[in-house]
Backbone as a ProteinNet text record, in pm:
[ID]
protein_1_A
[PRIMARY]
XXXXXXXXXXXXXXXXXXXXXXXXXXXXXXXXXXXXXXXXXXXXXXXXXXXXXXXXXXXXXXXXXXXXXXXXXXXXXXXXXXXXXXXXXXXXXXXXXXXXXXXXXXXXXXXXXXXXXXXXXXXXXXXXXXXXXXXXXXXXXXXXXXXXXXXXXXXXXXXXXXXXXXXXXXXXXXXXXXXXXXXXXXXXXXXXXXXXXXXXXXXXXXXXXXXXXXXXXXXXXXXXXXXXXXXXXXXXXX
[TERTIARY]
561.3	532.8	426.2	368.5	257.7	306.3	213.4	236.8	117.7	139.8	23.5	-45.5	0.2	-77.2	-208.4	-214.4	-338.5	-413.8	-536.9	-627.4	-741.6	-759.7	-869.1	-989.9	-1103	-1228.2	-1293.3	-1310.5	-1375.4	-1526.4	-1583.6	-1727.7	-1803.1	-1781.3	-1845.5	-1941.1	-2031	-2140.9	-2101.9	-1994.4	-1964.9	-1815.8	-1779	-1637.8	-1574.4	-1651	-1593.7	-1551.9	-1637.4	-1602.4	-1487.9	-1484.4	-1374.9	-1242.6	-1242.5	-1120.3	-1078	-1174.8	-1143.5	-1077.6	-1130.2	-1071.5	-929.6	-910.8	-776.9	-678.1	-722.5	-634.6	-600.9	-698.1	-671.1	-567.3	-576.3	-486.4	-347.6	-339.9	-212.1	-125.4	4	96.4	93.9	3.1	-9.6	-71.4	-152.9	-226.2	-199.2	-163.9	-131.9	-228.5	-325.8	-412	-555.5	-648.6	-787.6	-882.4	-990.3	-1097	-1217.8	-1271.5	-1394	-1495.6	-1611.4	-1710.6	-1837.6	-1936.2	-2062.3	-2133.9	-2123.1	-2191.8	-2146.2	-2025.2	-1969.7	-1991.8	-2038.3	-2041.9	-2124.1	-2241.5	-2326.2	-2289.1	-2190.1	-2144.7	-2012.5	-1978.3	-1854.5	-1736.6	-1763.2	-1656.3	-1548.1	-1587.5	-1487.3	-1403.3	-1465.9	-1390.4	-1292.7	-1336.3	-1248	-1132	-1160.9	-1054.3	-948.4	-994	-901.1	-819.2	-885.3	-814.4	-710.4	-747.4	-652.6	-533.4	-560.4	-454.7	-363.7	-423.3	-345.3	-282.6	-356.8	-308.7	-234.6	-264.6	-204.9	-117.8	-113.2	-27.7	-70.7	-198.7	-249.2	-282.5	-280.2	-328.4	-478.2	-549.7	-695.7	-748.3	-836.2	-907.4	-1054.3	-1103.7	-1244.1	-1323	-1409.3	-1481.5	-1622.4	-1634.2	-1762.2	-1832.6	-1760.5	-1818.3	-1905	-1846.9	-1922.5	-1971.5	-2092.4	-2149.8	-2249.3	-2226.6	-2317.7	-2271.4	-2331	-2282.9	-2141.6	-2067	-1927.1	-1903.1	-1980.5	-1957.8	-1977.1	-2075.4	-2101.6	-1990.8	-1946	-1836.5	-1710.1	-1679.3	-1559.3	-1565.1	-1680.7	-1696.8	-1684.2	-1746.5	-1741.9	-1599.6	-1527.6	-1389.9	-1301.5	-1321.7	-1241.3	-1262.7	-1385.6	-1413.1	-1352.2	-1365.6	-1311.5	-1159.6	-1098.9	-952.9	-892.5	-971.7	-921	-893	-945.5	-925.3	-792.7	-711.2	-579.5	-589.4	-686.8	-701.1	-611.6	-592	-499.3	-569.8	-678.1	-753.9	-899.7	-963.8	-1107.7	-1165.9	-1280.1	-1344	-1453.8	-1461.8	-1571.8	-1614.5	-1732.4	-1772.4	-1682.6	-1663.2	-1563.7	-1605	-1721.4	-1762.3	-1662.4	-1616.7	-1510.2	-1539.6	-1665	-1692.5	-1678.1	-1708.7	-1695	-1547	-1468.6	-1325.5	-1258	-1289.3	-1226.9	-1261.6	-1388.5	-1430.4	-1361.2	-1348.7	-1283.4	-1137.3	-1071.1	-930.6	-917.2	-1013.1	-1010.7	-1025.8	-1116.9	-1138.9	-1019.5	-940.3	-823.8	-696.8	-705.1	-585.7	-509.1	-377.1	-293.1	-280.5	-351.2	-345.8	-281.3	-238.9	-181.6	-288	-413.4	-524.9	-528.3	-536.1	-546.8	-694.1	-735.9	-872.7	-879	-961.4	-978.6	-1116.9	-1120.4	-1245.9	-1302.8	-1428.6	-1496.9	-1537.9	-1503.4	-1542.6	-1681.1	-1687.1	-1813.7	-1799.4	-1894.7	-1885.8	-1863.1	-1781.5	-1749.3	-1866.4	-1973.1	-2092.3	-2189.3	-2155.6	-2246.8	-2199.6	-2296.2	-2266.2	-2348.9	-2345.8	-2412.8	-2563	-2627.2	-2770.6	-2799.5	-2714.6	-2732.8	-2717.6	-2620.4	-2600	-2717.5	-2773	-2892	-3007.6	-3025.7	-3134.6	-3115.2	-2990.5	-2959.9	-2946.2	-2980.8	-2978	-2837.1	-2735.7	-2598.3	-2578.6	-2501.5	-2488.7	-2441	-2474.2	-2433.1	-2281.6	-2238.5	-2096.4	-2054.2	-1943.7	-1891.2	-1851.6	-1876	-1844.6	-1697.5	-1609.4	-1466.2	-1430.8	-1491.8	-1463.3	-1509.2	-1626	-1677.1	-1590.4	-1543	-1455.8	-1328.2	-1266.4	-1141.7	-1165.4	-1278.7	-1309.7	-1331.2	-1403.9	-1426.6	-1295.9	-1209.6	-1080	-998.5	-993.3	-916	-969.7	-1101.3	-1160.3	-1134.8	-1138.2	-1110.5	-965.7	-873.6	-732.8	-715.6	-782.2	-772.1	-825.6	-924.3	-982.6	-897.8	-792.2	-701	-701.9	-776.1	-781.6	-642.5	-614.9	-487.7	-487.4	-604.7	-616.8	-760.4	-782.9	-920	-950	-1079	-1128.8	-1187.9	-1140.5	-1192.5	-1176.2	-1247	-1230.7	-1096.2	-1044.3	-915.1	-917.6	-1036	-1045.1	-1011.3	-1020.1	-986.6	-850	-782.4	-660.4	-551.7	-527	-417.3	-441.9	-566	-597.6	-585	-624.8	-612.4	-465.4	-387.4	-245.5	-175	-225.2	-163.3	-198.8	-295.9	-332.9	-218.9	-190.8	-89	-122.2	-251.2	-293.3	-269.6	-247.7	-233.1	-93.3	0.4	138	141.7	196.6	208	79.6	-26.9	-154.9	-179.5	-271.6	-300.9	-416.9	-407.5	-520.2	-548.4	-667.9	-710.3	-830.2	-823.2	-928.4	-990.4	-1123.7	-1199.5	-1228.4	-1318.9	-1350.8	-1236.9	-1151.7	-1040.4	-1079.8	-1067.7	-1105	-997.1	-943.4	-850.2	-917.5	-838.7	-893.8	-978.6	-1101.6	-1190.1	-1279.7	-1258.8	-1341.6	-1478	-1578.6	-1712.8	-1711.3	-1791	-1793.3	-1873.8	-1973.7	-2060.6	-2134	-2135.8	-2207	-2114.6	-1991.5	-1896.7	-1915.7	-1910	-1932.8	-1811.2	-1717.5	-1599.4	-1478.1	-1423.3	-1323.3	-1194.1	-1091.7	-965.8	-900.6	-797.6	-723.4	-625.7	-576.1	-477.1	-353.7	-302.4	-182.9	-208.4	-325.1	-354.3	-371	-435.9	-455	-320.4	-229.2	-97.7	-21.3	-29.9	41.1	-8.8	-135.9	-194.4	-177.6	-100.5	-65.1	-140.4	-214.1	-287.5	-190.2	-213.5	-130.5	-178	-309.9	-367.3	-488	-503.2	-625.1	-702.7	-835	-923.1	-996	-981	-1043.4	-1116.7	-1242.3	-1321.2	-1363	-1471.9	-1529.7	-1435.1	-1349.7	-1258.8	-1164.1	-1147.7	-1066.4	-1154	-1251.7	-1322	-1424.2	-1464.2	-1552.5	-1474.8	-1344.2	-1262.4	-1256	-1246.4	-1230.7	-1106.8	-1002.6	-879.3	-843.2	-891.3	-866.6	-718.6	-634.9	-491.1	-432.5	-469.8	-420.2	-470.2	-594.9	-649.8	-573.1	-543.2	-466.2	-325.5	-262.8	-127.8	-126.8	-231.7	-238.9	-251.6	-330.4	-345.4	-212.9	-145.2	-15.2	86.2	83.4	175.1	146.8	18.1	-15.8	25.6	11.6	50.7	201	276.6	421.9	471.7	380.7	416.2	471.3	535.6	583.7	471.8	350.4	238.5	203.9	233.8	203.1	299.2	403.9	504.2	492.3	398.3	384.5	243.3	219.9	84.4	23.9	-106	-187	-131.2	-61.5	-11.6	-120.7
2406.8	2266.2	2254	2136.5	2116.5	2110.8	2133	2128.9	2055.1	1932.8	1853.2	1901.9	2013	2074.4	2132.4	2161.8	2208.6	2089	2071.8	1969.5	2041.6	2014.3	2076.5	1983.9	2039.2	1962.9	1959.2	1839.5	1822.7	1816	1924.9	1929.1	1970.1	1894.4	1917.5	1801.1	1813.9	1717.4	1573.1	1550.7	1413.1	1394.8	1269.8	1235	1299.5	1315.3	1376.8	1521.1	1594.8	1733.2	1736.8	1640.1	1633.1	1607.7	1516.8	1487.4	1607.7	1677	1796.2	1903.3	1920.8	2019.3	1978.8	1851.1	1803.2	1825.6	1807.2	1831	1979.1	2067.6	2211.5	2249.6	2187.7	2221.9	2161	2051.7	1992.8	1962.2	1998.3	1966.3	2068.2	2165.7	2261.2	2195.9	2092.4	2028.4	1878.5	1825.7	1683.3	1605.6	1675.3	1611.1	1657.9	1562.8	1595.4	1531.6	1604.3	1553.1	1517.8	1398.8	1355.5	1325.3	1391.6	1382.2	1310.5	1316.1	1246.5	1293.9	1423.6	1476.6	1413	1360.6	1297.4	1146.2	1090.7	946	879.2	933.7	874.5	922.2	1010.4	1059.7	1000.4	884.3	818	854	893.5	940.8	837.9	713.2	611.3	577.4	577.8	555.3	669.3	792.1	907.3	899.4	860.4	846.1	748.2	635.5	533.8	583.6	656.3	706.9	811.1	903.8	1006.6	945.7	841.5	776.6	693	606.7	510	568.7	654.6	704.8	837.7	916.2	1049.3	1066.4	966.1	972.9	1072.7	1106.6	1203.2	1134	1211.6	1163.5	1190.3	1104.4	1110.5	1112.9	1207	1222.8	1193.3	1082.2	1044.3	1094.7	1189.8	1259	1201.9	1089.5	1020.3	1049.9	1097.7	1128.4	1012.3	894.6	775.6	782.8	734.4	726.4	612.1	515.4	401.5	320.8	205.2	117.1	69.5	28.1	-5.5	-108.4	-217.3	-324.2	-275.4	-189.6	-138.2	-44	42.9	134.1	55	-43.9	-125	-190.8	-247.6	-314.2	-215.3	-98.7	2.5	51.1	75.4	124	16.5	-107	-215.6	-221.7	-202	-201.8	-82.4	35.7	156.6	155.9	92.3	88.2	13.3	-68.1	-140.6	-47.8	76.1	170.9	245.9	212.8	274.7	425.6	471.5	614.1	653	783.3	832.1	874.3	950.1	997.8	957	927.5	899	961.9	1030.9	1091.9	1003.5	1007	948	1050.7	1033.8	1121.4	1095.2	1200.7	1194.6	1123.8	1059	983.8	870.7	852.3	753.8	614.4	566.2	430.6	420.3	527.8	529.6	529.9	611.8	619.9	485	422.1	292.8	188.3	185.7	88.8	116.7	243.6	279.2	237.8	255.7	214.6	62.7	-11.7	-157	-190.7	-119.4	-145.5	-110.4	-13.1	31.9	-42.9	-137.1	-208.6	-271	-250.8	-307.3	-222.9	-110.5	-20.2	112.1	190.6	322	430.1	392.7	486.2	559	693.3	774.8	804.3	777.9	803.9	942.3	1029	1164.8	1178	1228.7	1241.4	1381.9	1389.2	1518.1	1564.7	1687.9	1743	1806.6	1932	2000.5	2067.2	2047.3	2098.8	2250.3	2295.6	2438.8	2523.8	2459.6	2534.2	2555.5	2506.6	2515.6	2619.8	2686.6	2776.6	2733.2	2812.9	2771.9	2754.4	2837.2	2820.9	2685.4	2644.4	2513.1	2400.5	2414	2310.2	2303.9	2420.3	2422	2348.4	2371.7	2306.4	2155.5	2111.3	1967.6	1906.4	1984	1938.9	1902.2	1968.7	1948.7	2025.9	1969.3	2027.6	2172.6	2253.2	2393.4	2408.2	2528.8	2560.2	2628	2698.6	2764.3	2660	2690.9	2596.5	2555.8	2653.3	2622.2	2524.9	2542.3	2451.6	2309.9	2297.2	2164.9	2098.6	2176.9	2122.5	2066.9	2143	2098.1	1972.8	1967.7	1850	1727.1	1744.1	1630.9	1586.3	1681.5	1646.1	1561.3	1602.8	1527.5	1386.1	1371.4	1238.1	1151.8	1213.5	1138.6	1090.9	1177.3	1136.5	1020.5	1029.2	922.2	789.8	798.9	678.4	624.1	696.3	645.4	716.6	827	897.8	943.6	931	978.3	1130	1187.2	1332	1372.9	1503.8	1553.3	1658.2	1678.5	1785.8	1892.1	2014.3	2124.3	2253.4	2355.4	2484	2544.1	2633.5	2695.5	2778.9	2819.9	2902.1	2823.7	2690.9	2608.7	2541.7	2562.3	2485.9	2505.8	2628.6	2655	2585.1	2587.3	2521.9	2370.2	2314.5	2170	2131.4	2209.2	2178.4	2179.3	2258.9	2267.7	2150.1	2065	1950.3	1849.6	1793.8	1688.2	1571.3	1541.2	1427.8	1452.2	1579.6	1613.7	1590.3	1555.8	1533.5	1422.5	1453.2	1354.6	1327	1400.3	1379.6	1493	1469.3	1564.8	1655.7	1781.2	1874.1	1914.6	1882.8	1913.2	2006	2117.8	2215.5	2265	2249.5	2322.1	2462.4	2534	2667.6	2765	2738.2	2828.3	2909.3	3039.3	3128.4	3233.6	3245.3	3354.4	3488.8	3589.5	3722.8	3766.7	3813.2	3861.6	3756.6	3629.8	3523	3518.3	3473.5	3458.3	3348.9	3369.8	3273.7	3148.8	3161.1	3047	3007.5	2876	2830.3	2813.6	2863.7	2850.5	2963.2	2928.5	3026.8	3047.8	2952.1	2963	2947.6	3060.5	3057.8	3127.3	3113.2	3187.4	3185.3	3267.6	3268.1	3150.3	3112.8	3004.4	3031.4	3154.5	3186.6	3170.3	3217.3	3206.6	3061.8	2981.3	2840	2769.6	2792.5	2729.6	2777.6	2907.5	2962.5	2901.8	2863.8	2809.3	2658.2	2596.8	2456.8	2356.4	2403.5	2311.6	2238.3	2108.2	2028.7	2035.8	2037.2	2045	2137.7	2220.1	2298.9	2244.1	2250	2201.1	2320.9	2339.6	2452.3	2398.7	2438.8	2394.5	2506.5	2574.3	2674.5	2786	2839.3	2944.2	2899	2767.4	2716.2	2682.5	2592.5	2544.5	2643.5	2743.6	2847.4	2964.5	2965.2	3075.6	3072.4	3188.8	3191.3	3113.5	3116.7	3043.7	2960.9	2835.1	2754.1	2735.3	2720.8	2702.9	2826.7	2944.6	3067.4	3080.7	3040.1	3047.5	2954.9	2833.6	2739.4	2792.2	2847.8	2903	3015.6	3099.4	3210.4	3159.2	3053.7	2995.2	2935.9	2865.5	2806.8	2914.6	3025.3	3135	3191.5	3205	3256.2	3158.2	3028.8	2929	2931.2	2981.2	2988.3	3130.6	3220.6	3360.2	3378.5	3490.9	3517.1	3512.7	3552.4	3551.9	3410.5	3311.1	3171.5	3115.8	3188.4	3140.4	3206.4	3300.8	3375.1	3362.4	3280.7	3265	3398.1	3411.7	3525.3	3659	3659.8	3786.6	3855.5
-1892.2	-1866.2	-1758	-1746.7	-1653.9	-1509.6	-1421.1	-1276.5	-1218.4	-1166.2	-1127.5	-1000.1	-944.3	-836.3	-889.6	-1018.7	-1080.6	-1137.3	-1089.7	-1142.8	-1212.8	-1339.4	-1414.8	-1413.2	-1370.9	-1364	-1501.6	-1554.5	-1684.4	-1666	-1618.6	-1591.8	-1718	-1823.6	-1952.5	-1978.5	-2076.6	-2087.4	-2117.4	-2192	-2231.5	-2256.4	-2279.8	-2294.7	-2417.3	-2525.4	-2644.7	-2618.6	-2547.2	-2514	-2413.9	-2322.4	-2227.2	-2297	-2393.5	-2467.9	-2551.7	-2610	-2688.8	-2601.8	-2480.4	-2390.1	-2350.6	-2320.9	-2283.9	-2397.7	-2519.7	-2634.3	-2647.6	-2618	-2620	-2515.1	-2398.9	-2289.1	-2308.8	-2380.4	-2414.9	-2294.7	-2305.6	-2197.6	-2084.3	-2090.5	-1979.7	-1857.1	-1876.7	-1767	-1769.2	-1653.1	-1643.6	-1554.9	-1492.5	-1393.8	-1419.3	-1428.8	-1458.2	-1357.7	-1328.4	-1242.5	-1328	-1305	-1370.8	-1262.5	-1270.4	-1164.5	-1205.2	-1115.2	-1137.7	-1262.9	-1292.8	-1409.6	-1539.5	-1541.8	-1661	-1662.1	-1550.6	-1536.3	-1645.5	-1676.4	-1779.1	-1919	-1927.7	-2058.2	-2101.1	-2044.6	-2083.4	-1996.8	-1873.5	-1786	-1757.1	-1732.6	-1702	-1825.3	-1941.3	-2064.5	-2088.9	-2061.6	-2076.9	-1979.6	-1856	-1756.6	-1805.4	-1859	-1906.7	-2025.8	-2116.8	-2235	-2197.4	-2108.3	-2067.3	-1993.9	-1916.5	-1839.1	-1930	-2008.7	-2084.3	-2210.9	-2280.5	-2409.4	-2399.1	-2294.8	-2284.6	-2160.2	-2073.7	-1956.4	-1851.3	-1847.9	-1750.6	-1618.2	-1510.4	-1381.8	-1372.5	-1299.6	-1296.9	-1153.7	-1128.5	-1002	-1031.4	-978.8	-997.6	-877.4	-902.5	-795	-782	-710.7	-698.1	-566.1	-465.5	-333	-282.2	-278.9	-241.3	-96.8	-75.6	59.8	61.5	151.4	164.3	285	304.8	411.5	375.2	474.9	454.6	345.8	346.3	249.3	106.2	86.1	-48.6	-93.3	-3.2	-37	-70.1	11.5	-12.3	-149.1	-184.2	-312.5	-428.9	-414.3	-520.2	-543	-435.4	-448.1	-510.7	-472.5	-530.1	-682.2	-725.5	-868.6	-939.6	-881	-943.1	-946.3	-847.7	-841.6	-960.1	-1028.5	-1144.9	-1262.8	-1256.1	-1365.3	-1353.1	-1256.1	-1240.6	-1225.3	-1145.7	-1120	-1002.2	-985.3	-883.2	-754.9	-767.7	-651.2	-666.2	-553	-549.4	-425	-440.1	-323.3	-265.9	-132.5	-57	47	102.5	212.1	332.6	412.2	518.9	645.2	647.7	766.1	790.1	912.9	937.3	885.2	899	852.2	700.9	629.7	483.9	445.1	513.1	484.4	508	621.2	651.7	545.5	503.4	402.2	268.6	233	107.1	107.1	220.2	228.2	213.1	266.1	247	98.7	32.1	-109.6	-196.1	-151.6	-229	-192.3	-100.3	-53	-169.3	-168.2	-271.7	-396.1	-401.4	-515.8	-472.4	-571.4	-542.6	-528.8	-541.7	-534.6	-400.6	-405.6	-285.1	-255.9	-132.2	-90.2	-25.9	-85.3	-35.3	27.8	149.4	223	207.6	169.8	158	297.7	330.9	461.3	448.9	405.7	377.2	241.3	153.3	17.6	17.4	-77.9	-83	-131.5	-178.2	-219.1	-103.7	16.8	131.5	231.9	295.2	406.3	527.2	632.8	756.5	738.1	657.1	631.3	567.6	475	411.2	512.9	603.4	704.8	800.5	835.7	921.4	854.6	724.8	652	646.7	658.6	655.1	794.2	897.7	1037	1084.2	1028	1073.2	1203.2	1295.3	1428.1	1422.6	1524.5	1526.4	1528.5	1490.3	1492.2	1363.8	1370.3	1251.4	1147.9	1020.4	914	918.5	937.1	938.1	1049.7	1166.6	1278.4	1246.7	1184	1149.2	1043	947.4	843.4	905	995.1	1057.6	1140.7	1211.6	1291.4	1203.4	1093	1001.9	937	906.2	847.3	943.9	1070.3	1169.7	1184	1186.7	1201.4	1077.9	960.8	838.6	835.9	876.5	883.1	980.9	1095.3	1194.2	1139.7	1049.1	989	874.5	837.6	736.3	602.9	589.4	461.9	419	290.7	236.3	221.3	218.1	205.2	225.7	221.3	238.9	132.3	112.1	27	118.4	105.3	187	109.3	152.1	85	120.8	38	68.3	195.2	238.6	359.1	485.5	479.9	596.6	584.3	472.5	443.5	548.1	588.5	682.4	815.8	863.4	990.8	979.7	866.8	848.4	838.4	765.9	751.7	886.7	981.6	1114.1	1204.6	1164.7	1246.5	1253.1	1370.3	1376.8	1283.8	1270.5	1187.1	1037.8	1000.6	859.1	804.8	890.2	844.4	739.4	623.7	517.4	441.4	472.2	404.5	303.2	212.7	106.3	142.8	102	106	-37.9	-84	-220.4	-210.7	-280.9	-261.7	-391.2	-400.8	-502.9	-447.6	-510.3	-460	-480.9	-579	-611	-734.1	-723.4	-831.8	-853	-974.4	-1001.7	-976.2	-944.7	-919.2	-1038	-1008.7	-1113.2	-1174.8	-1141.9	-1199.9	-1132.3	-1206	-1149.3	-1042.9	-935.8	-825.8	-858.8	-948	-975.6	-849.1	-818.1	-698.8	-578.4	-588.4	-477.5	-376	-247.9	-141.8	-53.4	-50.2	35.6	-53.4	-98.7	-204	-162.5	-246	-234.8	-371.6	-389.8	-515.1	-517.1	-635.1	-641.3	-555.4	-558	-479.5	-330.6	-284.4	-142.2	-99.4	-182.6	-149.5	-135.2	-228	-221.3	-98.7	-71.6	44.4	174.8	178.9	301.8	314.4	225.9	244.6	160.8	59.8	-26.9	-119.4	-140.5	-230.7	-375	-394	-528	-524.6	-628.9	-644.1	-763.4	-751.8	-857.4	-917.7	-1046.8	-1116	-1237.8	-1253	-1366.8	-1458.1	-1422.2	-1511.3	-1552.6	-1462.8	-1508.6	-1620.1	-1636.8	-1747.5	-1867.1	-1849.4	-1967.7	-2023.9	-1944.4	-1999.1	-2058.5	-2043.9	-2094.6	-2247.2	-2311.4	-2457.4	-2503.5	-2421.3	-2450.8	-2328	-2318.7	-2199.7	-2167.8	-2270.8	-2247.9	-2179.9	-2225.7	-2164.2	-2020.6	-1995.9	-1860.6	-1766.9	-1812.9	-1730.5	-1705	-1808.9	-1792.5	-1689.4	-1689.1	-1593.8	-1450.7	-1431	-1297.4	-1251	-1340.7	-1306.3	-1269.3	-1341.9	-1311	-1172.9	-1139	-1006.4	-897.2	-922.7	-823.2	-795.8	-890.8	-875.7	-849.8	-817	-792.7	-651.8	-622.3	-485.9	-381.7	-419.2	-324.9	-278.7	-360.6	-325.2	-222.1	-193.3	-99.9	37.4	51.5	176.4	228.9	331.3	384.8	426.9	392.1	435.8	389.8	275.5	221.6	142
[MASK]
++++++++++++++++++++++++++++++++++++++++++++++++++++++++++++++++++++++++++++++++++++++++++++++++++++++++++++++++++++++++++++++++++++++++++++++++++++++++++++++++++++++++++++++++++++++++++++++++++++++++++++++++++++++++++++++++++++++++++++++

């Protein structure tokens, strides 16, 4: 049976392929992520179909960033789609505006800390202040929680430190950058296995290519779920 701690990223070209993949995965997967790449390919329609017709949970990964009034308006509009999670950038003013837009809905606002595809060289190129990436991620997470975020997006390598924050009590940690042992890294630079991520306090892991690029996506999802429920997932840093 499904375990909603696993979120499968439908990073495929259009809604028809996304629906086909969801049908292949069947009851093994109950939670799906739809991102910007799918937006012009019918992503919102797919989100609605998966939610209303198949009873799936939906994570809309938009990473919104703008002035407060615009973010609030955008979130209020997106919240009408009855989605479960929505990402915004972790800047406090963005988080506060998003929470205003989601008022009265069950929508959880997740704040992006630092993308898992970035390392210190990338941050230098973007003029981000000096410091270890992990330290900056933890600092951004704390500030996002203080601004009202229901959860944060961070790499699994920072999960244990974020979970230890007093501000993290009762909040969600959702992590991409999770790769089963032996899987290709793709563009991810700060990764961990599913078992390690769960052991370090992650609530949900997001996996895309290792599932949808697999010869048998259902078997790939089942293998990840098995690892998430293995003895290694219960022992931090094992």
